[in-house]
N, C-alpha and C positions, 0 to 999 in steps of 0.2 A: 373307433375308440371313443369312450364317453368321458367328458369332463364333468366334475361335480362341484356345486357351490351351495352355500347356505343362503337362503333368501328369507326375509321377513316380509310377508305380503301386507301391503296397505292399499292395494288397488281395488279390493272387493270388501264387502262388509265382514267377510270372514277372515280373521287373522290366523295365520298359521306359520309354522316353521317347517320347511321341507327341503329335501335335497333334490335339486332339479337336474335332470339328465339333459345336458346340452348336446343334442344330436350332431353328429358329423355326417359325412357323405355316406357312411356305412350304416347309420342309425335310422330307425324308423320313427323316432320322436316319441313323445309321451311324457308324463310326469308321474312321480310316485312319492310316497311319504318319506320323511327324513329318518324314519326308524323310531320316532317317538310314539308309535302306535296310535296315531291320531285318527285312525279309521280307514275308510276306503280311499281309493285313488281319487284325486281331485282333478277334474277335467271336464265335467259336464255341467250344464246349467241346472239340471234337476238336482244334482248333489249339492250345489251351492245353495239352492233354495231351501234344502232340508236343514242346513246348518243355521239358517236365519230364523227358523221357527222357534219361538219361545225364548226365555232368558238363558244367558250363558251359564253353564254348570261346570265349574272346575272339578276335574277328577272323573269326568265321564269318558275320557279318552278321545274326545273330539275337540280340536282347536277351534274355539268360537270367538266371537267379537270380544276384544279386550284381553284375550289370552295370547301369550307368545308361544306357549307349548302346553301340552296336556298328555301326560303319560299314564293317566288313570292311577292305578295303585302304585305306579312307579314314581309319582310325584313325591319329592322328599326334601327336607331341609338341607341335606348333604348331597343331593343328587344334582343332575343337570337341569332338572325342572323343579321349581320350588312348589310347596303346597299351594301357592297362590297362582300357579300356572304361568309363572314368569321364568325366563331363562336365568339361571343362577349366576350372578356376577358379583365381583368384589364391591362391597359397600351396601348390599341389599339386606344385610343382617342374617343371611343364611350362609354357612360355611360350606363351600363346595369341596367335598372330601378329596376330589381328584386334583384340584388346582389351588386350594386355599388352606392355610393353616388355621385361620380364624376369620370371623367377619362379625364385627359388632355394630355395623350399620351407622357408625358415626365418623366424623372427620377429624377426630382427635388422634394425635400421635403419642400422647402422654399416658395412655392407658395400656391395657394388656394386649391390645390388638392394634397393629400399625395400619396406616392407611393403604398399604399395599397388601393387606390381608395376611401378613406374617406375624408370628408371635413376637411380642416385645420382650426380648431376653437380655439378660445381663451380658454386656460386652459388645452390644450392637451400636453403642454410641448414642442411644436415645434413652433418656431417663423415663422409666415407668413410674409415674408419680405415686402410684399406689403401692409399689413394692421395692423401689430402688431409691437410695439417697443420692446416688450419682451414677454415671456411666460414661467413662472416658474412651471406651472403645479400644483400649490397648490391653496388653497382657502383663503390664508391670504390676507387681504386687506391692511396690513400696513408693508409689507416687500419691497424689492427692485422693485418688479413688482406687481402692483395691479391686482385685479380680472378682469379689463377690458383690461389687457395687455398693460397698459401704465406705464411708470416708476413710482416707488413709491417715495413718498416725505417725508416719516418718517425720522425725524432727522434734518429737515431744520429749526426747531425752530418756524415754523408757523403752525397753525392749518388748515389742509387741509381736503378735503372731506374724510370721512371714519375714521378720527382720533378723538380720545377722548382727547388726549393731545399730545404735542410735545415740550419737554423741551430740549433734547439733544440726543446724541447717546448712552448714558449710559443705558443699559438694566437691571440694577440691582436696580433701584430706583422705585418710585411709578408709573412711566410712562415707561412701557417696550413695545416696538413694537408699540408705539403711542396709546396704550390702557392703561387704568388704571389697574395697576397690580392686579392680582388675582391668587389664587392657582389653578394651572392647565393650566396656559398660556404658560408654557415652559421656563419662565425666573425666576431665583431665586432672590427674593426680599431681598436684604441684610438687616439683622437685623429683618426681619419679617418671613422669610422662611428658613428652613435648606436645602431644595431642591425643585425642581419643574420639573417633567418629562413630563409635558404637557398631563397628563391623570389623571383620578380620580380612577385608580385602587388602591385597598388597600392591595394587596398581593405582591407588588414588592418592589424595593429598596426605593421608596419614597411614603409614605402614602398619602391618599387623603386629609390629613391635611397639606401637604407639610412639614412633619417632617420625617427625615430619619428613615427608618426601623431599628429596633434594637431588639436583644434578650431581652425578658422581657416586650415588649410593648403589649403583649396579642394578636398580629395579626400575623398569620402565613405567613412568607416570603417564597413564593414558590421558590424552588430550593436552598434555603439557610438554611432553618429551617425545621425540621420535627416535632417540637412541640414548643409551646410558651404559657405558662400558666399565663403570665402577672405579674410575680414576678421575683426577682433575688435571690431566695432561691436555695442553692446548695444541699439541703438535701431532696428534694422531687422528684417526678417522672420525672420532666423536669428541669434539672439544668441550669446554665447560659451558657451552650453550645448550648442550644435549640435543643439538641438531647435527645431522651428518655433515662432515667437513665438505666445504665447497669453496671454489675460488671466489673471493669477494666477501667472505665472512669475517675477515680480520684476524684469522688464526692461520699460521703457516703450517701446513700439513707436511711433516718431514717425509722426504723421499718423493713427494708428489708436487710440491710447490717450492719455489725458492724464495717467495715472498708472498705476502697478502696484506694489502693496505686497506682492506675493507670496502673496496669498490672494484668495478670492472672497467676502469678507464686507463688507457695507455698514456705514455709521456708524462707520468708523474712519479717515476722511479720504479713502479711495479706495474707491468703491463696488464692488459685485460685477461690474459691467460695465467696470471700469477707467476710469471717469470720476471726476475729482477732485471730492471733496465740498466742497472749498474750494481756491481759489488763494491766499487770504490768511487767516491766522489771527492775531489779536491778543489777548493775554491781559493784562489790567491786573494788575500785580503790582509787586514791589519792583524789578524790572529792566525796562529799556526793551526792547520787542520789535522795534520798527521804528525804524530810524535812516536818515539820509542821504536819497538821492533815488531809490532803485531798489526800494523795498519793495513797490510795486504792479506792477512790471514783468510778473510772471508772469500776473497777471489781465488786464492790458492785451493781452498776447500770446496768451491762451488761445483756442482755437477754441470756437465755440458762440455762441448768441444769446439764452440765457435767463440772467438775473442773479438769484441767490438770496442774500438777506442774512439772517443769523440772529444773535441775541444771546442768550447763556445766562448765568445767574448763576453764582456760584462753587460752587454745588451741582449744576450741570449742567442746571438747569431752563430751558426756553426762555421768555424774557420778550418776545421780539420776533422775528417771522419774516415775510418777505414776498418776493415775486418779481415780475419784470416783464421784458418783452422789451428787448433791447439796441436802441438807436437809433443808426444809422450804424455805420461801421467804426471800431473803437477802435484808436488807436495810443498809444504811451507819452506823447506830448505833446498828443494830442487825444482826450478821452474823452467827457465829456458837453458839452464846449464846443469850438467851433471858433474862438473869439475869440482876441485877442491874449493872450499869456501874462501880461502885466502886469495884466489885469483878470479873469483866469479865476476868482478867488475870489468875484467878484460874481455872485450868482445871475442877474442880468439878462443876463449875457454867455453864459449856457448856453442853447443853442438846440436841445438834444436830451436833456433830462432823461429819466431812466428812470421811467416811470409804473408804480409798484408796484400789485399787485392790491388792496391794502388802501386805496388812494387816496393814499398818500404819494408823494413825489417823491425820486428818488435823484440826488444831485449829486456828481460826482467830477472834481476839477481835475486837469489833466495834469501830467506830470513836470516840464515846463519852466515851470510857473506861478511867477512871481516878481514881486511888486508893487514891488520895489525895496528895496535894502538900507538906504536912508536914510530910509524912511518908516516911522515907528514907531507910527502911529496905529492903534488897535485895529481900526477898520473897514476898514483896507486891508492891514495887515501881519499875515496869518495864517501867516506862515512861507513856506518855499520848497518847491516840489515838490508831490507828491500831497496831497490832503485829501479825505476822504469825509464828506459831510453828507447826512442824511435830513431832509427838510422835510415838513411837512403839505401838504395840497393847494395851499395858497397860499404858496409860498416867499417869505420876506422877509429875505433876506440874513442879517445877524448877529442879527436880532431874534427869530426864532422857529424855529431848528433844533430837531428832536427828538433827534437823535443826531449826534455829531461823532467821527470816528476819524482820528487823524493822529499823526505822530511828534513827539516833544518837541523834537528838534533838526532844524533845516532843513539842506538840503544845501549851499546857496550861502553863507549867512551864518554857519552853525553857531551860531545863536542860538536860545534858547527861543522858543516861540510867545508872542505878546503877549497871550494870554489871562491874565486876572488870577490865576486859581488853578490853572494848568496845571503839572504836575510830571512828572518822569521816570516815575513810577508811574501816570500818568493819561493813557493814550493813548486811552481811551474816555470820553466824557462822555454820560451818560444820566440823565434826571430822571423816570424812570417813565413816559415818553411825553408829559410836559408840555413846553411850549415852553421853550427856553433862550435867554437873552440872553448871547451869548458874550463880552460886554464887561462883565458885571455880576458883582460879588462878592457871595456870599450867596444868599438866596432868589431863585429865578428865573434864577440864573446857572449857570455850569458846575458839573456834579456828577460827579466821578470815579466810575466804576462798576467794582465788583469782579466781573469776569466775563470772558467770551470772545466776541469778534466774529469771524464768518467770512463771507467773500464767495465765492461760487461762480459760475463761468461754465460752463454746460453746453449740450449740444445740445438 
């Protein structure tokens, strides 16, 4: 197989352009002309000597000293070989019809022929000083330079050719760029459009309605949003960040997370998997933490089946902790008892106490528990609404609770608990794990505890 290349000889006194056959293993070698009809094959000393005789004559069909080519009658201002026997290239003043639109032989770009041998035409962005007053290279008919490369007249207050209107040079009213304003013209119409980016794309910063893109518009803004479900709910799979919901983003995804505090750190109330480390936290102190009748609602409504209770002292040390499986389906009015609300504080009415792993029993009266506003006896009137009691293995009503957590004020009667020494700052009673008689003052009775109680419902 033969490879071909164009060579310009400078090795001998005879200049020529020829196509050299580069022989391969199958070729016999040899040289022949490039098709410029330069004469005979070149390859012998005799022929070389012949071309050196006399002065070079352009047009005789022989490539002689000082010539790059010679096609005889084929030499042409528009051909591959010029009348001067030079290869026709851009800038030599001869327009090669095959490759050039023009060739004026100069280095100016401001005339009819550009330096790349292309015609200087209106719209190419290069001003032809002989024929054009301007050339901005765009297709706008109503800017400073019109499409015929004459100066624009938009803004002169007169309706000229190509204009629909011309009121002033204000581009934010109904007449912008001397065309009636419309969405997509690149001018923001004050009071009518929020933006106008001169396109009708619907996935960028300005929608094709000329309304600014925003999270919650239901249109995915490429490069800025990775989801957009068309609402501003923060509890679904695409919150108002317009990033897919994930644990640690600060938005609680309903049905998937029970909390989200914006990090993936445990032991801060919401663990690294976005499960709440407690649904109830009560801290004994100078102010009452839990009041009324709804303070346990979150726990009653929390998904999960494992109940975890923890008591820490005011230094943060754990003094009590245990857990056990939920029994039955909790509602706000029925938690560990399905009995009548009037007797829910009686441990005998509880038919599904939570058995804790340490052997204790967890008793939680429902929201509607109400033994009656007119009954003030200690063993029946423990107030209204929720109450949490932890008993030893053998619950015995008010005689032997180990821990009591409840609010000072009831929801229905707005009266303090009928415990003897219960105060606003005493929502937790704990006697170091010893039994408490909830109707006794002094030793063996209620002991307000300086610390924090938490209850958690988890999967």
